[in-house]
PyMOL Python script that loads the backbone (N, CA, C, O; Angstrom):
from pymol import cmd

cmd.read_pdbstr("""\
ATOM      1  N   MET A   1      37.200 111.712   3.652  1.00  0.00           N
ATOM      2  CA  MET A   1      36.561 111.716   2.331  1.00  0.00           C
ATOM      3  C   MET A   1      37.394 111.604   0.970  1.00  0.00           C
ATOM      4  O   MET A   1      38.073 112.448   0.386  1.00  0.00           O
ATOM      5  N   ILE A   2      37.149 110.468   0.713  1.00  0.00           N
ATOM      6  CA  ILE A   2      37.800 110.338  -0.676  1.00  0.00           C
ATOM      7  C   ILE A   2      36.946 109.640  -1.458  1.00  0.00           C
ATOM      8  O   ILE A   2      36.063 108.832  -1.168  1.00  0.00           O
ATOM      9  N   LYS A   3      37.551 110.302  -3.069  1.00  0.00           N
ATOM     10  CA  LYS A   3      36.668 110.617  -4.358  1.00  0.00           C
ATOM     11  C   LYS A   3      36.985 108.866  -4.619  1.00  0.00           C
ATOM     12  O   LYS A   3      37.746 108.065  -4.076  1.00  0.00           O
ATOM     13  N   VAL A   4      36.038 108.775  -5.669  1.00  0.00           N
ATOM     14  CA  VAL A   4      36.291 107.872  -6.266  1.00  0.00           C
ATOM     15  C   VAL A   4      35.629 107.667  -8.219  1.00  0.00           C
ATOM     16  O   VAL A   4      34.478 107.531  -8.633  1.00  0.00           O
ATOM     17  N   GLU A   5      36.468 107.710  -8.697  1.00  0.00           N
ATOM     18  CA  GLU A   5      36.643 108.277 -10.062  1.00  0.00           C
ATOM     19  C   GLU A   5      36.359 107.361 -10.819  1.00  0.00           C
ATOM     20  O   GLU A   5      37.295 106.568 -10.926  1.00  0.00           O
ATOM     21  N   PHE A   6      35.198 107.019 -11.590  1.00  0.00           N
ATOM     22  CA  PHE A   6      35.097 105.426 -12.821  1.00  0.00           C
ATOM     23  C   PHE A   6      35.426 106.198 -13.743  1.00  0.00           C
ATOM     24  O   PHE A   6      34.970 107.321 -13.957  1.00  0.00           O
ATOM     25  N   LEU A   7      36.386 105.522 -14.445  1.00  0.00           N
ATOM     26  CA  LEU A   7      36.518 105.677 -16.569  1.00  0.00           C
ATOM     27  C   LEU A   7      36.650 104.935 -17.485  1.00  0.00           C
ATOM     28  O   LEU A   7      37.089 103.786 -17.533  1.00  0.00           O
ATOM     29  N   GLY A   8      36.052 105.956 -18.653  1.00  0.00           N
ATOM     30  CA  GLY A   8      36.003 104.652 -19.368  1.00  0.00           C
ATOM     31  C   GLY A   8      34.351 104.400 -20.054  1.00  0.00           C
ATOM     32  O   GLY A   8      33.535 105.105 -20.649  1.00  0.00           O
ATOM     33  N   PRO A   9      34.412 103.205 -19.657  1.00  0.00           N
ATOM     34  CA  PRO A   9      33.047 103.078 -20.141  1.00  0.00           C
ATOM     35  C   PRO A   9      32.212 102.368 -19.446  1.00  0.00           C
ATOM     36  O   PRO A   9      31.347 101.630 -19.917  1.00  0.00           O
ATOM     37  N   ILE A  10      32.537 102.651 -17.801  1.00  0.00           N
ATOM     38  CA  ILE A  10      32.048 102.141 -16.480  1.00  0.00           C
ATOM     39  C   ILE A  10      30.786 102.804 -16.927  1.00  0.00           C
ATOM     40  O   ILE A  10      29.777 102.256 -17.370  1.00  0.00           O
ATOM     41  N   GLY A  11      31.110 104.632 -16.653  1.00  0.00           N
ATOM     42  CA  GLY A  11      29.591 105.353 -17.562  1.00  0.00           C
ATOM     43  C   GLY A  11      29.331 105.212 -15.973  1.00  0.00           C
ATOM     44  O   GLY A  11      28.439 104.387 -15.776  1.00  0.00           O
ATOM     45  N   LYS A  12      29.879 105.808 -14.700  1.00  0.00           N
ATOM     46  CA  LYS A  12      28.861 106.495 -12.902  1.00  0.00           C
ATOM     47  C   LYS A  12      29.358 106.862 -12.987  1.00  0.00           C
ATOM     48  O   LYS A  12      30.338 106.567 -13.671  1.00  0.00           O
ATOM     49  N   ALA A  13      29.121 108.315 -12.117  1.00  0.00           N
ATOM     50  CA  ALA A  13      29.447 109.769 -12.104  1.00  0.00           C
ATOM     51  C   ALA A  13      30.435 109.411 -10.808  1.00  0.00           C
ATOM     52  O   ALA A  13      30.553 108.264 -10.377  1.00  0.00           O
ATOM     53  N   SER A  14      31.062 110.461 -10.306  1.00  0.00           N
ATOM     54  CA  SER A  14      32.056 110.292  -8.992  1.00  0.00           C
ATOM     55  C   SER A  14      31.524 110.132  -7.690  1.00  0.00           C
ATOM     56  O   SER A  14      31.152 111.230  -7.273  1.00  0.00           O
ATOM     57  N   ILE A  15      31.393 109.508  -7.131  1.00  0.00           N
ATOM     58  CA  ILE A  15      31.473 109.726  -5.874  1.00  0.00           C
ATOM     59  C   ILE A  15      32.582 109.275  -4.351  1.00  0.00           C
ATOM     60  O   ILE A  15      33.568 108.568  -4.140  1.00  0.00           O
ATOM     61  N   GLU A  16      31.728 110.132  -3.620  1.00  0.00           N
ATOM     62  CA  GLU A  16      32.612 110.307  -2.562  1.00  0.00           C
ATOM     63  C   GLU A  16      32.491 109.218  -0.982  1.00  0.00           C
ATOM     64  O   GLU A  16      31.412 108.773  -0.590  1.00  0.00           O
ATOM     65  N   ILE A  17      33.653 108.992  -0.362  1.00  0.00           N
ATOM     66  CA  ILE A  17      32.882 107.856   0.074  1.00  0.00           C
ATOM     67  C   ILE A  17      33.738 108.573   1.417  1.00  0.00           C
ATOM     68  O   ILE A  17      34.113 109.741   1.311  1.00  0.00           O
ATOM     69  N   GLU A  18      34.072 107.620   2.943  1.00  0.00           N
ATOM     70  CA  GLU A  18      34.698 107.691   3.951  1.00  0.00           C
ATOM     71  C   GLU A  18      35.681 105.973   3.818  1.00  0.00           C
ATOM     72  O   GLU A  18      35.491 104.759   3.741  1.00  0.00           O
ATOM     73  N   ALA A  19      36.499 106.754   3.855  1.00  0.00           N
ATOM     74  CA  ALA A  19      37.475 104.920   3.635  1.00  0.00           C
ATOM     75  C   ALA A  19      39.215 105.266   4.001  1.00  0.00           C
ATOM     76  O   ALA A  19      39.884 106.299   3.966  1.00  0.00           O
ATOM     77  N   LYS A  20      39.448 104.150   4.279  1.00  0.00           N
ATOM     78  CA  LYS A  20      40.598 104.268   5.592  1.00  0.00           C
ATOM     79  C   LYS A  20      41.763 103.442   4.680  1.00  0.00           C
ATOM     80  O   LYS A  20      42.953 103.746   4.755  1.00  0.00           O
ATOM     81  N   THR A  21      41.263 102.360   3.813  1.00  0.00           N
ATOM     82  CA  THR A  21      42.202 102.064   2.568  1.00  0.00           C
ATOM     83  C   THR A  21      41.765 101.262   1.509  1.00  0.00           C
ATOM     84  O   THR A  21      40.707 100.643   1.625  1.00  0.00           O
ATOM     85  N   LEU A  22      42.629 101.171   0.210  1.00  0.00           N
ATOM     86  CA  LEU A  22      41.418 100.797  -0.511  1.00  0.00           C
ATOM     87  C   LEU A  22      40.497  99.022  -0.133  1.00  0.00           C
ATOM     88  O   LEU A  22      39.447  98.702  -0.690  1.00  0.00           O
ATOM     89  N   ALA A  23      41.120  98.280   0.738  1.00  0.00           N
ATOM     90  CA  ALA A  23      39.975  97.063   0.874  1.00  0.00           C
ATOM     91  C   ALA A  23      38.702  97.944   1.128  1.00  0.00           C
ATOM     92  O   ALA A  23      37.673  97.725   0.488  1.00  0.00           O
ATOM     93  N   ASP A  24      38.790  99.134   2.245  1.00  0.00           N
ATOM     94  CA  ASP A  24      37.362 100.163   2.033  1.00  0.00           C
ATOM     95  C   ASP A  24      36.642 100.105   1.122  1.00  0.00           C
ATOM     96  O   ASP A  24      35.521  99.598   1.069  1.00  0.00           O
ATOM     97  N   VAL A  25      37.344 100.720   0.179  1.00  0.00           N
ATOM     98  CA  VAL A  25      36.371 101.399  -0.786  1.00  0.00           C
ATOM     99  C   VAL A  25      36.137 100.299  -1.171  1.00  0.00           C
ATOM    100  O   VAL A  25      34.928 100.198  -1.380  1.00  0.00           O
ATOM    101  N   SER A  26      36.855  99.081  -1.454  1.00  0.00           N
ATOM    102  CA  SER A  26      36.243  97.883  -2.545  1.00  0.00           C
ATOM    103  C   SER A  26      35.568  97.329  -1.814  1.00  0.00           C
ATOM    104  O   SER A  26      35.808  96.154  -2.094  1.00  0.00           O
ATOM    105  N   ALA A  27      34.692  97.326  -0.855  1.00  0.00           N
ATOM    106  CA  ALA A  27      33.661  96.850   0.277  1.00  0.00           C
ATOM    107  C   ALA A  27      32.691  97.888  -0.350  1.00  0.00           C
ATOM    108  O   ALA A  27      31.605  97.420  -0.692  1.00  0.00           O
ATOM    109  N   LYS A  28      32.863  99.040  -0.533  1.00  0.00           N
ATOM    110  CA  LYS A  28      32.153 100.034  -0.425  1.00  0.00           C
ATOM    111  C   LYS A  28      31.028  99.491  -1.852  1.00  0.00           C
ATOM    112  O   LYS A  28      29.876  99.100  -1.663  1.00  0.00           O
ATOM    113  N   LEU A  29      31.842  99.613  -3.545  1.00  0.00           N
ATOM    114  CA  LEU A  29      31.771  99.118  -4.470  1.00  0.00           C
ATOM    115  C   LEU A  29      30.809  98.421  -4.630  1.00  0.00           C
ATOM    116  O   LEU A  29      29.743  98.728  -5.164  1.00  0.00           O
ATOM    117  N   LYS A  30      31.372  96.656  -3.817  1.00  0.00           N
ATOM    118  CA  LYS A  30      30.997  95.497  -4.034  1.00  0.00           C
ATOM    119  C   LYS A  30      29.398  95.667  -4.201  1.00  0.00           C
ATOM    120  O   LYS A  30      28.572  95.153  -4.955  1.00  0.00           O
ATOM    121  N   GLU A  31      29.333  96.601  -3.180  1.00  0.00           N
ATOM    122  CA  GLU A  31      28.145  97.168  -2.572  1.00  0.00           C
ATOM    123  C   GLU A  31      26.739  97.379  -3.777  1.00  0.00           C
ATOM    124  O   GLU A  31      25.574  97.113  -3.482  1.00  0.00           O
ATOM    125  N   ASP A  32      27.249  97.980  -5.324  1.00  0.00           N
ATOM    126  CA  ASP A  32      26.285  98.234  -6.091  1.00  0.00           C
ATOM    127  C   ASP A  32      26.823  97.473  -7.247  1.00  0.00           C
ATOM    128  O   ASP A  32      27.869  97.283  -7.868  1.00  0.00           O
ATOM    129  N   GLU A  33      25.428  97.100  -7.214  1.00  0.00           N
ATOM    130  CA  GLU A  33      25.885  95.721  -8.278  1.00  0.00           C
ATOM    131  C   GLU A  33      26.068  96.564 -10.042  1.00  0.00           C
ATOM    132  O   GLU A  33      26.528  96.098 -11.084  1.00  0.00           O
ATOM    133  N   THR A  34      25.598  97.663  -9.794  1.00  0.00           N
ATOM    134  CA  THR A  34      26.741  97.437 -11.590  1.00  0.00           C
ATOM    135  C   THR A  34      28.299  98.045 -11.690  1.00  0.00           C
ATOM    136  O   THR A  34      29.037  98.170 -12.668  1.00  0.00           O
ATOM    137  N   ILE A  35      28.499  98.375 -10.261  1.00  0.00           N
ATOM    138  CA  ILE A  35      29.668  98.477 -10.793  1.00  0.00           C
ATOM    139  C   ILE A  35      31.097  97.456 -10.154  1.00  0.00           C
ATOM    140  O   ILE A  35      32.291  97.707 -10.315  1.00  0.00           O
ATOM    141  N   ALA A  36      30.260  95.851  -9.139  1.00  0.00           N
ATOM    142  CA  ALA A  36      31.060  95.129  -8.508  1.00  0.00           C
ATOM    143  C   ALA A  36      31.726  93.652  -9.292  1.00  0.00           C
ATOM    144  O   ALA A  36      32.502  92.762  -8.942  1.00  0.00           O
ATOM    145  N   PRO A  37      30.636  94.099 -11.007  1.00  0.00           N
ATOM    146  CA  PRO A  37      31.122  93.424 -12.241  1.00  0.00           C
ATOM    147  C   PRO A  37      32.414  93.699 -12.856  1.00  0.00           C
ATOM    148  O   PRO A  37      33.281  92.962 -13.324  1.00  0.00           O
ATOM    149  N   TRP A  38      32.252  95.590 -12.664  1.00  0.00           N
ATOM    150  CA  TRP A  38      34.037  95.631 -12.951  1.00  0.00           C
ATOM    151  C   TRP A  38      35.854  95.098 -12.460  1.00  0.00           C
ATOM    152  O   TRP A  38      36.994  94.809 -12.824  1.00  0.00           O
ATOM    153  N   LEU A  39      34.417  95.383 -10.827  1.00  0.00           N
ATOM    154  CA  LEU A  39      36.690  95.570  -9.809  1.00  0.00           C
ATOM    155  C   LEU A  39      37.261  93.820  -9.841  1.00  0.00           C
ATOM    156  O   LEU A  39      38.052  93.304  -9.051  1.00  0.00           O
ATOM    157  N   SER A  40      36.642  93.242 -10.888  1.00  0.00           N
ATOM    158  CA  SER A  40      37.785  92.456 -10.585  1.00  0.00           C
ATOM    159  C   SER A  40      38.554  91.787 -12.223  1.00  0.00           C
ATOM    160  O   SER A  40      38.979  90.693 -12.595  1.00  0.00           O
ATOM    161  N   LYS A  41      38.363  93.621 -13.035  1.00  0.00           N
ATOM    162  CA  LYS A  41      38.780  93.500 -14.785  1.00  0.00           C
ATOM    163  C   LYS A  41      39.504  94.342 -14.451  1.00  0.00           C
ATOM    164  O   LYS A  41      40.582  93.749 -14.475  1.00  0.00           O
ATOM    165  N   CYS A  42      39.770  95.651 -14.047  1.00  0.00           N
ATOM    166  CA  CYS A  42      39.787  96.895 -13.444  1.00  0.00           C
ATOM    167  C   CYS A  42      41.338  97.195 -12.802  1.00  0.00           C
ATOM    168  O   CYS A  42      41.739  96.361 -11.990  1.00  0.00           O
ATOM    169  N   ALA A  43      42.018  98.071 -13.049  1.00  0.00           N
ATOM    170  CA  ALA A  43      43.126  98.387 -12.755  1.00  0.00           C
ATOM    171  C   ALA A  43      42.786  99.638 -11.571  1.00  0.00           C
ATOM    172  O   ALA A  43      41.672 100.152 -11.674  1.00  0.00           O
ATOM    173  N   VAL A  44      43.590 100.084 -10.589  1.00  0.00           N
ATOM    174  CA  VAL A  44      43.047 101.011  -9.404  1.00  0.00           C
ATOM    175  C   VAL A  44      44.490 101.959  -9.276  1.00  0.00           C
ATOM    176  O   VAL A  44      45.577 101.410  -9.091  1.00  0.00           O
ATOM    177  N   ALA A  45      44.396 102.934  -9.358  1.00  0.00           N
ATOM    178  CA  ALA A  45      45.078 104.577  -8.914  1.00  0.00           C
ATOM    179  C   ALA A  45      44.865 105.151  -8.165  1.00  0.00           C
ATOM    180  O   ALA A  45      43.673 105.213  -7.862  1.00  0.00           O
ATOM    181  N   VAL A  46      45.822 105.928  -7.389  1.00  0.00           N
ATOM    182  CA  VAL A  46      44.776 106.328  -6.170  1.00  0.00           C
ATOM    183  C   VAL A  46      46.269 108.112  -6.291  1.00  0.00           C
ATOM    184  O   VAL A  46      47.481 107.956  -6.143  1.00  0.00           O
ATOM    185  N   ASN A  47      45.670 109.328  -6.539  1.00  0.00           N
ATOM    186  CA  ASN A  47      46.229 110.387  -6.930  1.00  0.00           C
ATOM    187  C   ASN A  47      46.865 109.908  -8.023  1.00  0.00           C
ATOM    188  O   ASN A  47      48.035 110.104  -7.692  1.00  0.00           O
ATOM    189  N   ASP A  48      46.903 109.433  -9.057  1.00  0.00           N
ATOM    190  CA  ASP A  48      46.893 109.324 -10.775  1.00  0.00           C
ATOM    191  C   ASP A  48      48.850 108.476 -10.278  1.00  0.00           C
ATOM    192  O   ASP A  48      49.868 108.738 -10.919  1.00  0.00           O
ATOM    193  N   THR A  49      48.790 107.390  -8.872  1.00  0.00           N
ATOM    194  CA  THR A  49      49.941 106.040  -9.341  1.00  0.00           C
ATOM    195  C   THR A  49      48.948 105.190  -9.085  1.00  0.00           C
ATOM    196  O   THR A  49      47.958 105.465  -8.407  1.00  0.00           O
ATOM    197  N   MET A  50      49.204 104.016  -9.676  1.00  0.00           N
ATOM    198  CA  MET A  50      48.890 102.707 -10.018  1.00  0.00           C
ATOM    199  C   MET A  50      49.712 101.906  -8.513  1.00  0.00           C
ATOM    200  O   MET A  50      50.836 101.611  -8.108  1.00  0.00           O
ATOM    201  N   VAL A  51      48.133 101.824  -8.057  1.00  0.00           N
ATOM    202  CA  VAL A  51      48.183 100.577  -6.307  1.00  0.00           C
ATOM    203  C   VAL A  51      47.589  99.599  -6.933  1.00  0.00           C
ATOM    204  O   VAL A  51      46.744  99.694  -7.824  1.00  0.00           O
ATOM    205  N   LYS A  52      48.041  98.644  -6.457  1.00  0.00           N
ATOM    206  CA  LYS A  52      47.295  96.931  -6.577  1.00  0.00           C
ATOM    207  C   LYS A  52      47.519  96.214  -5.195  1.00  0.00           C
ATOM    208  O   LYS A  52      47.451  94.992  -5.055  1.00  0.00           O
ATOM    209  N   GLU A  53      47.821  97.197  -4.093  1.00  0.00           N
ATOM    210  CA  GLU A  53      47.425  95.904  -2.017  1.00  0.00           C
ATOM    211  C   GLU A  53      46.685  96.821  -1.750  1.00  0.00           C
ATOM    212  O   GLU A  53      46.891  98.001  -2.035  1.00  0.00           O
ATOM    213  N   LEU A  54      45.227  96.135  -0.859  1.00  0.00           N
ATOM    214  CA  LEU A  54      43.841  96.729  -0.623  1.00  0.00           C
ATOM    215  C   LEU A  54      44.835  96.934   0.290  1.00  0.00           C
ATOM    216  O   LEU A  54      45.750  96.321  -0.260  1.00  0.00           O
ATOM    217  N   ASP A  55      45.339  97.416   1.404  1.00  0.00           N
ATOM    218  CA  ASP A  55      45.299  97.138   2.745  1.00  0.00           C
ATOM    219  C   ASP A  55      46.158  98.872   2.837  1.00  0.00           C
ATOM    220  O   ASP A  55      46.380  99.492   3.877  1.00  0.00           O
ATOM    221  N   PHE A  56      46.547  99.375   1.224  1.00  0.00           N
ATOM    222  CA  PHE A  56      47.296 100.854   0.986  1.00  0.00           C
ATOM    223  C   PHE A  56      46.400 101.595   1.460  1.00  0.00           C
ATOM    224  O   PHE A  56      45.287 101.710   0.947  1.00  0.00           O
ATOM    225  N   ALA A  57      46.862 102.312   2.717  1.00  0.00           N
ATOM    226  CA  ALA A  57      46.698 103.889   3.417  1.00  0.00           C
ATOM    227  C   ALA A  57      45.612 105.155   2.690  1.00  0.00           C
ATOM    228  O   ALA A  57      45.930 106.242   2.208  1.00  0.00           O
ATOM    229  N   LEU A  58      44.537 104.657   2.804  1.00  0.00           N
ATOM    230  CA  LEU A  58      43.704 106.353   2.166  1.00  0.00           C
ATOM    231  C   LEU A  58      44.168 107.536   3.143  1.00  0.00           C
ATOM    232  O   LEU A  58      44.931 107.315   4.084  1.00  0.00           O
ATOM    233  N   LYS A  59      43.609 108.918   2.829  1.00  0.00           N
ATOM    234  CA  LYS A  59      44.109 109.663   3.584  1.00  0.00           C
ATOM    235  C   LYS A  59      42.773 110.636   3.040  1.00  0.00           C
ATOM    236  O   LYS A  59      42.439 110.694   1.856  1.00  0.00           O
ATOM    237  N   SER A  60      42.040 111.436   4.241  1.00  0.00           N
ATOM    238  CA  SER A  60      40.692 112.615   3.616  1.00  0.00           C
ATOM    239  C   SER A  60      41.972 113.154   2.247  1.00  0.00           C
ATOM    240  O   SER A  60      43.170 113.362   2.439  1.00  0.00           O
ATOM    241  N   GLY A  61      41.081 113.287   0.687  1.00  0.00           N
ATOM    242  CA  GLY A  61      41.076 114.780  -0.315  1.00  0.00           C
ATOM    243  C   GLY A  61      41.976 113.284  -0.647  1.00  0.00           C
ATOM    244  O   GLY A  61      43.048 113.757  -1.026  1.00  0.00           O
ATOM    245  N   ASP A  62      42.095 112.107  -0.699  1.00  0.00           N
ATOM    246  CA  ASP A  62      42.779 111.057  -2.153  1.00  0.00           C
ATOM    247  C   ASP A  62      41.470 110.836  -2.680  1.00  0.00           C
ATOM    248  O   ASP A  62      40.317 110.690  -2.274  1.00  0.00           O
ATOM    249  N   ARG A  63      42.171 110.872  -3.845  1.00  0.00           N
ATOM    250  CA  ARG A  63      41.286 110.256  -5.766  1.00  0.00           C
ATOM    251  C   ARG A  63      41.232 108.924  -6.167  1.00  0.00           C
ATOM    252  O   ARG A  63      42.391 108.705  -6.521  1.00  0.00           O
ATOM    253  N   VAL A  64      40.689 108.056  -6.303  1.00  0.00           N
ATOM    254  CA  VAL A  64      40.411 106.737  -6.501  1.00  0.00           C
ATOM    255  C   VAL A  64      40.609 106.686  -7.739  1.00  0.00           C
ATOM    256  O   VAL A  64      40.218 107.773  -8.164  1.00  0.00           O
ATOM    257  N   SER A  65      41.058 105.952  -8.747  1.00  0.00           N
ATOM    258  CA  SER A  65      40.131 105.831  -9.918  1.00  0.00           C
ATOM    259  C   SER A  65      40.214 104.675 -10.923  1.00  0.00           C
ATOM    260  O   SER A  65      41.249 104.411 -11.535  1.00  0.00           O
ATOM    261  N   ILE A  66      39.301 104.143 -11.029  1.00  0.00           N
ATOM    262  CA  ILE A  66      38.791 103.025 -11.339  1.00  0.00           C
ATOM    263  C   ILE A  66      38.879 102.367 -13.065  1.00  0.00           C
ATOM    264  O   ILE A  66      38.067 102.223 -13.978  1.00  0.00           O
ATOM    265  N   LEU A  67      40.116 102.135 -12.895  1.00  0.00           N
ATOM    266  CA  LEU A  67      40.392 101.686 -14.425  1.00  0.00           C
ATOM    267  C   LEU A  67      39.975 100.756 -15.419  1.00  0.00           C
ATOM    268  O   LEU A  67      40.955 100.306 -16.012  1.00  0.00           O
ATOM    269  N   PRO A  68      39.200 100.426 -15.710  1.00  0.00           N
ATOM    270  CA  PRO A  68      38.885  99.515 -16.617  1.00  0.00           C
ATOM    271  C   PRO A  68      39.983  98.946 -17.842  1.00  0.00           C
ATOM    272  O   PRO A  68      40.738  99.641 -18.522  1.00  0.00           O
ATOM    273  N   PRO A  69      39.856  97.880 -17.871  1.00  0.00           N
ATOM    274  CA  PRO A  69      40.591  97.280 -19.274  1.00  0.00           C
ATOM    275  C   PRO A  69      40.656  97.953 -20.537  1.00  0.00           C
ATOM    276  O   PRO A  69      41.803  98.257 -20.210  1.00  0.00           O
ATOM    277  N   VAL A  70      40.533  98.442 -21.591  1.00  0.00           N
ATOM    278  CA  VAL A  70      41.002  98.807 -22.534  1.00  0.00           C
ATOM    279  C   VAL A  70      41.520  98.743 -23.931  1.00  0.00           C
ATOM    280  O   VAL A  70      42.747  98.642 -23.913  1.00  0.00           O
ATOM    281  N   CYS A  71      40.951  98.768 -25.310  1.00  0.00           N
ATOM    282  CA  CYS A  71      41.580  98.707 -26.524  1.00  0.00           C
ATOM    283  C   CYS A  71      41.511  99.269 -27.502  1.00  0.00           C
ATOM    284  O   CYS A  71      40.615  99.819 -28.143  1.00  0.00           O
ATOM    285  N   GLY A  72      43.307  98.987 -27.680  1.00  0.00           N
ATOM    286  CA  GLY A  72      43.019 100.723 -29.195  1.00  0.00           C
ATOM    287  C   GLY A  72      44.125 100.099 -29.886  1.00  0.00           C
ATOM    288  O   GLY A  72      44.830  99.152 -29.539  1.00  0.00           O
ATOM    289  N   GLY A  73      44.144 100.832 -30.962  1.00  0.00           N
ATOM    290  CA  GLY A  73      44.285 100.164 -32.364  1.00  0.00           C
ATOM    291  C   GLY A  73      45.549 101.349 -33.078  1.00  0.00           C
ATOM    292  O   GLY A  73      45.966 101.189 -34.225  1.00  0.00           O
TER     293      GLY A  73
END
""", "prot")
cmd.dss("prot")
cmd.show_as("cartoon", "prot")
cmd.util.cbc("prot")
cmd.orient("prot")
C-alpha cells in the first residue's frame, strides 16, 4: 500500500492505494474529479524527495505527497 497525501489548498484527506509506479498513482487520482484538476499544476514528492518521472518505482509503505503551487510574501 502507498499513502498519498494532498497538501495545501487541495483539502482532501490522505488515501492509501495499491501502486507500483507514479503512473499508477496518477491514473488512480485522475479518476477523482476533485483531484484531477490539480494534477497538472502540482509537484510530487516520494518520501520527501521531489520526483518528476512517472515510471518512478514505488514500494509498499512509500508516501507520495501532492504539492500544489503556493504564493507567499
